[in-house]
N, C-alpha and C positions, 0 to 999 in steps of 0.2 A: 266587690262587682265579682261574678259569676265570670271570669275572663272565657270558659269556654262554652262555647256558641256554637249557630248551625250555622252554616254558609246565607245564607237565605236571611240571617238575624244580624250577622255581620256588617252583611250588603246593604241596609235598609238605608242609610243614611245616605247612600249613593245619589244620585241624580243629574240629571242634564246640567251642563257646564263644568262640573268635575276638577279638579287638580287632583290628578292622582300619579306616584311615584310606584313604580311595579319593579322587583330585585330581579336578578337573572341577569343572565350574559349568552345571547345565543340560544335560551330555552334552555341552559344548565341551568336549574336552583330557581327556574319562573315558578312561578304558586296559580299552577294550569291550574286548579278545581273552580282558584278565585274567577282568573281569568275566565272560563265559561260559563259563571255565574254572571257573571259583567254582561257576554253575549247575551245572553238568554234574559236579561231586566229590560236591557234594548235601551239603557240612556245613552244617549247623544253629542254632539259637543262636548270630549271628554279633552281635559291639555294631559298628554301622560309623557312624565318623565322616570326614561330608561335607558339604560347603556343604547341597546338597539332595538329593534323590530321584528326583531322575531325571526318567523318562515312563512307563507301564505298559511297554513294548517298548524303551526307550535306556535307557542309563546302570542305576545304580544298580534303577531300576524293574525291572529282572529280578530281581533279588533280592530284595525286595518281594515282587512276586508269586510268587513261588519257596516265598513264605513259609519263607524261610531266614534270616531276621533276625528276633533277638525284641529289640534296640533300638536307635535310630537318634539320633544325637544330629546337628544338623543346626540350618540357620538358614531352609531354604525345602521347603515338603513342596505347593505347589500345586498343581504339575504333574503330580503323581499323584495320581490319585481312589483308589487300588488305598493308599496310604498312609494315610490317611485313616480308609478306612473299617474298615483294620486295627485303628487305633489308640480309633476310636472302639469297636470291639468287643472292647476290651482281650486283640487278639491280640497288640499291640503298641506296647513302649512306644518313646515318643519325648519328647526332649529339645528346645525350641526357644531355639536362641539366636542372638542380635543376630548377626548378618553378620561386623562390626566384633572384637566380642568373640572371636567362637570361633574367627579365623583370628588372632587377638593368644592366646586362650590353647594354641592350638598353635605359636606360635610362641615362647610360654616354656616350653612343655614340649621343644621339643627347645632350647633356650637353658639348661637345666637352671633354670628362673629357680623360686621358689613360690609365682606368683600373677601379675595385674594388677589393680590397680586404675583403676575407671573410673565416670563418671555415670550410663552408660546403664543404666537398670532402675532408678534410687536410687526407693523411691518405689511401685513398680507392684510387680507379679504377681512378677515376674522375682526381689528381691531376699528373697524367703520365704526362708527359710532359711540363708541368707548372713548373711557376715561383715560390715558395715559403720563404715569407717577416717575418719574425719575427720582431713582433713590443711591445715592451716592456712583453718578456717571454714569447709569442703565436705567433705562427706559422699562416697564413694566406696564400693562396691561389690568385695569382694576375689573374685578370680572365679581359680580356680585352672587349674593347666595338665593340658594331655592330652596324653596321649601312648599309641602302640599297638605293640600285638604284627606288626604288618605293614601297612607302604604300599603304594601298591599306584600308580602315578606313568603320565602319558602323556607322552614327550619325541619333541622332533622327530626327535631327533639323539643317539650318544652313539658315544667312542673305547670302544676297548678294556677300558681300565678304568674306565668308567661315569660318566665325567665328561659332563653331559646340560647338551643346548639345547633350552630349550624356544622356540614360536613362537607368536607373537600370542597369541589369548586365551586359549590354554591354559601360557600363564606366573601361570595365578589362583590355583588354592592349590598347585598341585604340586610347585615348590620349595621353599616351606616345607614341606608336610607331608612331605617327604624327610629334613626333620633330628629325626623324633620320633618315629621307630619302630624299633623294635630288628632288622629284618628290611624289607629298602625292592630293589622290585621295579620295575624302570622298564620298560614297553613303549615303542620307540623305531622309529621309521622307518628311520633310516638309521645301518648303525655305520660307523666308521670307523674307519684305523689309528690308534697314539697318537700324538701328534705331528700329525695332520692337523688337529687345532683349533685356533683361534684365542685362545687361555687368557679374551682380552676375551667371546670368546662364552660358555664354559661358565657357567650359572647355577645348577648345584648339581655338586659337586666331590666326585670319584669318590667319598672316601671314606666318601660316607654310604649309598652305593648297593651291594648285594650283590648282583644279577643283575639282568642284560639280557636281555631277550629282542623277539626284532626280527615285530613286526607286518605 
């Protein structure tokens, strides 16, 4: 299957109510072209899983401002006042997850595991409604895996088979998210022929990637 396609074709399966993971950290490494296309497409009632909600005019914040998101699972919303306003007005459900726990839940979702045990949140409101498991005298929270229907990534380089290279800070959530969704779409700056990448460069193998689009 040819993986190189257009943004419009890559997002053809995006529909109302989709669960989507998006890479990036406060806009760094976020697939802006794919997010802009999502805003233009206008799908609503989305569940977004990401580190944060960006800024009102950058990254995932554009989807929040356009009121296309019904639920956000993230570790941080402080840079986007509109996220807080919608949450307080009961227009947007927000599940805040400690950052390390969030990425571990995604990683175990991608690995097919049943969850992780973490001491983070024991004895706090984070533990409410969650199973506590005692291991050798210490309590841990059972945090369940996170998966999505679609993952949107931002990579520096790809070959035609979808093997991806991430650059500098864009290595944040992108490689892990790429393992935890049924359909993975990568926005890339440069596309090279198969064989042009040193295998040691590849940070996400092409077997995980369904579509690549040139940014």
